[in-house]
C-alpha positions as CSV (number, residue, x, y, z in Angstrom):
1,M,46.2,-44.9,-39.3
2,A,47.1,-41.3,-39.7
3,R,48.0,-39.1,-42.7
4,D,51.0,-37.4,-41.2
5,L,53.2,-38.9,-38.5
6,D,54.6,-35.6,-37.4
7,V,51.1,-34.2,-36.8
8,A,50.0,-37.3,-34.9
9,Q,53.1,-37.2,-32.7
10,S,52.7,-33.5,-31.9
11,F,49.1,-34.2,-30.7
12,Y,49.2,-37.5,-29.0
13,G,52.7,-37.1,-27.4
14,P,51.8,-34.1,-25.2
15,L,48.2,-35.3,-24.6
16,L,48.9,-38.8,-23.5
17,G,52.6,-38.6,-22.5
18,W,53.7,-40.9,-25.2
19,T,57.3,-41.3,-26.5
20,F,57.8,-42.9,-29.9
21,Q,60.0,-45.6,-31.4
22,P,60.4,-46.6,-35.1
23,G,58.2,-49.6,-35.9
24,P,57.9,-52.0,-38.9
25,D,57.5,-50.1,-42.2
26,R,56.4,-52.8,-44.6
27,W,53.3,-50.8,-45.6
28,G,54.6,-47.3,-44.9
29,P,56.0,-45.2,-42.1
30,Y,55.1,-46.6,-38.7
31,L,55.8,-45.7,-35.0
32,W,55.2,-47.4,-31.7
33,A,53.7,-45.3,-29.0
34,V,55.5,-46.1,-25.7
35,V,54.5,-45.6,-22.0
36,D,57.0,-46.5,-19.3
37,G,58.9,-48.7,-21.8
38,V,55.8,-50.6,-22.9
39,E,54.5,-50.4,-26.5
40,V,50.8,-49.5,-26.1
41,A,49.7,-48.4,-29.6
42,G,50.9,-48.0,-33.2
43,I,50.6,-45.1,-35.6
44,G,51.1,-45.8,-39.3
45,V,50.7,-43.9,-42.6
46,A,49.6,-46.0,-45.6
47,A,52.0,-46.2,-48.5
48,G,51.1,-45.3,-52.1
49,D,47.7,-44.0,-53.1
50,W,45.7,-45.9,-50.5
51,Q,44.1,-43.3,-48.2
52,P,42.2,-45.1,-45.4
53,P,40.2,-42.9,-43.0
54,V,42.1,-41.6,-40.0
55,A,41.0,-44.0,-37.3
56,W,42.1,-46.2,-34.4
57,T,41.7,-50.0,-35.0
58,T,41.1,-52.4,-32.2
59,Y,43.1,-55.6,-32.4
60,F,42.1,-58.9,-30.6
61,G,44.7,-61.4,-29.7
62,T,44.5,-64.9,-30.9
63,D,46.6,-68.0,-31.1
64,S,45.6,-68.6,-34.7
65,A,45.0,-65.8,-37.2
66,D,44.0,-68.3,-39.8
67,R,41.3,-69.8,-37.7
68,A,40.0,-66.4,-36.6
69,A,39.8,-65.3,-40.3
70,E,37.9,-68.4,-41.2
71,G,35.6,-67.9,-38.3
72,V,34.9,-64.3,-39.4
73,R,33.9,-65.5,-42.9
74,E,31.8,-68.4,-41.6
75,R,29.8,-66.2,-39.3
76,G,28.9,-63.5,-41.9
77,G,31.7,-61.1,-41.4
78,T,34.3,-59.9,-43.9
79,S,38.0,-60.9,-43.8
80,A,39.4,-58.0,-45.8
81,V,43.2,-58.3,-45.4
82,G,45.4,-61.2,-44.3
83,P,46.5,-63.1,-42.5
84,L,49.8,-61.3,-43.3
85,A,53.1,-61.3,-41.5
86,F,53.7,-58.0,-39.5
87,D,56.6,-57.4,-37.2
88,Q,56.8,-60.4,-34.9
89,G,53.3,-61.7,-35.6
90,R,50.5,-62.0,-38.1
91,I,47.5,-59.8,-38.6
92,V,44.0,-59.9,-40.1
93,L,41.9,-56.8,-40.9
94,A,38.2,-57.7,-40.8
95,A,34.6,-56.4,-40.2
96,D,31.7,-57.9,-38.3
97,P,28.3,-58.5,-40.0
98,A,27.2,-55.0,-39.0
99,G,30.3,-53.4,-40.6
100,A,32.4,-52.5,-37.5
101,A,36.1,-52.9,-38.5
102,F,38.6,-54.6,-36.2
103,G,41.9,-56.4,-36.3
104,V,43.2,-59.8,-35.3
105,W,46.7,-60.2,-33.9
106,E,48.6,-63.5,-33.6
107,G,51.8,-62.7,-31.8
108,E,54.7,-64.4,-30.2
109,P,54.0,-65.9,-26.8
110,G,55.2,-63.7,-24.0
111,V,54.4,-61.9,-20.8
112,E,51.1,-60.2,-20.8
113,N,51.3,-56.5,-20.0
114,W,48.3,-54.7,-18.4
115,M,48.6,-51.1,-17.5
116,K,46.2,-48.5,-16.2
117,D,48.9,-45.8,-16.3
118,P,47.9,-42.5,-18.1
119,G,48.5,-43.0,-21.8
120,A,47.7,-46.7,-21.9
121,P,44.6,-48.1,-23.6
122,V,42.3,-49.4,-20.8
123,W,38.9,-50.0,-22.4
124,I,37.4,-50.7,-25.8
125,E,33.7,-50.4,-26.6
126,L,31.7,-51.6,-29.6
127,R,28.9,-49.2,-30.4
128,T,26.4,-51.1,-32.5
129,P,22.6,-51.4,-33.0
130,D,22.4,-55.0,-31.7
131,P,25.1,-55.8,-29.1
132,F,23.7,-59.2,-28.4
133,A,24.0,-60.3,-32.0
134,A,27.5,-58.8,-32.0
135,A,28.4,-60.7,-28.8
136,L,27.4,-64.0,-30.5
137,F,29.6,-63.2,-33.5
138,Y,32.7,-62.2,-31.5
139,G,32.1,-65.0,-29.0
140,E,32.1,-67.6,-31.7
141,V,35.0,-66.2,-33.6
142,F,37.2,-65.9,-30.5
143,R,35.7,-68.9,-28.6
144,W,34.8,-67.0,-25.5
145,D,32.7,-69.9,-24.2
146,D,35.8,-72.1,-24.3
147,Q,37.7,-69.9,-21.9
148,D,38.3,-70.7,-18.2
149,I,35.5,-68.9,-16.4
150,D,37.8,-68.2,-13.5
151,H,39.9,-66.1,-15.8
152,F,37.6,-64.8,-18.5
153,G,33.9,-64.0,-18.4
154,V,31.0,-62.2,-20.2
155,Q,28.2,-60.5,-18.3
156,Y,25.6,-57.9,-18.7
157,E,25.9,-54.7,-16.6
158,H,25.1,-51.0,-17.0
159,E,23.2,-51.7,-20.2
160,R,26.3,-53.3,-21.8
161,V,27.6,-56.7,-22.6
162,V,30.9,-56.6,-20.7
163,L,34.0,-58.7,-21.0
164,R,36.2,-59.3,-18.0
165,S,39.7,-60.9,-18.0
166,E,41.7,-61.8,-15.0
167,G,39.5,-59.8,-12.8
168,R,39.6,-56.6,-14.8
169,T,37.0,-55.0,-17.1
170,V,38.5,-54.8,-20.6
171,A,35.7,-54.3,-23.2
172,A,32.0,-53.7,-23.7
173,L,29.4,-54.0,-26.4
174,C,26.6,-51.4,-26.1
175,A,23.5,-50.4,-28.1
176,V,23.8,-47.2,-30.1
177,P,20.9,-47.0,-32.6
178,G,21.5,-44.9,-35.7
179,A,25.3,-44.7,-35.4
180,A,27.7,-46.4,-37.8
181,P,28.9,-49.5,-35.9
182,H,32.5,-49.2,-34.7
183,W,34.9,-50.1,-32.0
184,E,36.2,-47.1,-29.9
185,V,39.4,-47.1,-27.9
186,F,39.6,-45.4,-24.5
187,F,43.0,-44.1,-23.3
188,S,43.7,-43.7,-19.5
189,V,44.2,-40.1,-18.3
190,A,44.7,-38.8,-14.8
191,D,42.2,-35.9,-15.2
192,T,39.6,-36.1,-18.0
193,D,38.6,-32.5,-17.9
194,R,42.2,-31.4,-18.1
195,A,42.8,-33.8,-21.0
196,V,39.8,-32.3,-22.9
197,E,41.3,-28.8,-22.5
198,E,44.7,-30.0,-23.6
199,A,43.3,-31.7,-26.7
200,V,41.6,-28.5,-27.8
201,K,44.8,-26.5,-27.2
202,L,46.7,-29.0,-29.4
203,G,44.3,-28.5,-32.3
204,G,41.9,-31.3,-31.7
205,G,38.1,-31.2,-30.9
206,V,35.5,-32.5,-28.6
207,A,33.0,-35.0,-30.0
208,S,31.2,-35.6,-26.6
209,P,31.9,-33.6,-23.5
210,A,33.3,-35.1,-20.3
211,E,30.7,-37.0,-18.2
212,D,30.7,-39.5,-15.4
213,T,30.2,-43.2,-16.3
214,P,30.1,-46.4,-14.2
215,Y,33.8,-46.9,-15.2
216,G,35.2,-43.4,-14.7
217,R,34.9,-39.9,-16.1
218,A,35.1,-40.1,-19.9
219,A,35.1,-37.8,-22.9
220,R,35.1,-38.4,-26.7
221,L,37.6,-36.5,-28.7
222,R,38.9,-35.9,-32.2
223,D,42.6,-35.6,-33.1
224,V,43.9,-32.9,-35.4
225,E,43.1,-35.1,-38.5
226,G,39.7,-36.1,-37.3
227,G,40.4,-39.5,-35.8
228,L,37.9,-40.4,-33.0
229,F,39.0,-41.7,-29.6
230,S,38.0,-41.4,-26.0
231,V,39.8,-40.7,-22.8
232,I,38.8,-41.9,-19.3
233,A,40.0,-41.5,-15.8
234,P,39.3,-45.1,-14.6
235,T,37.6,-45.7,-11.3
236,A,39.5,-47.5,-8.6
237,G,37.7,-50.8,-9.2
238,F,38.0,-50.7,-13.0
């Protein structure tokens, strides 16, 4: 969610190589961000007087938005919005028991796209005081234990609870004491240090400088309106 689509386009377009297409405008102006013909993210502006913070929201896929919303409530989370129809699917906006906001997406069945190309989201990370309690919550809501272990798994590595799907690393839950719990999205870039320089030139800022991680060289940035996100040059085995 942004405050000005033109400002968002002028920042993220050059930084991540995105092109843009009009998206559903039920709740206000909305754009799809596109990489090599694939919709990889959405940028919206809330209609009316509602002014949510400028932020990226992580959405988890599900085959039943209703069941996921019920699971959130049963396990101590908050189902704040929905399920509501949105474009070709249904969404829920929720928060886990620690207060980290996230979305749920029930979409039309189709071919799964997975990209590591620059500009695509390649990693999400929950930063929370108790990642093990969080893993129990999300695991029960999204039924991780019911998944085929040959295609989906949860393990502990590099001081994180890590989710792997179809042989690739897709998400992690890590302990960050004292920080407001939140999910953070990592966008792929070819060169992290160059992306940091470009973000600053475009009017953004650096929240955490570039550093090497077990998954690639990463940096935490702010866009022009203050929205937090990270960039990463993924390692070969990511």
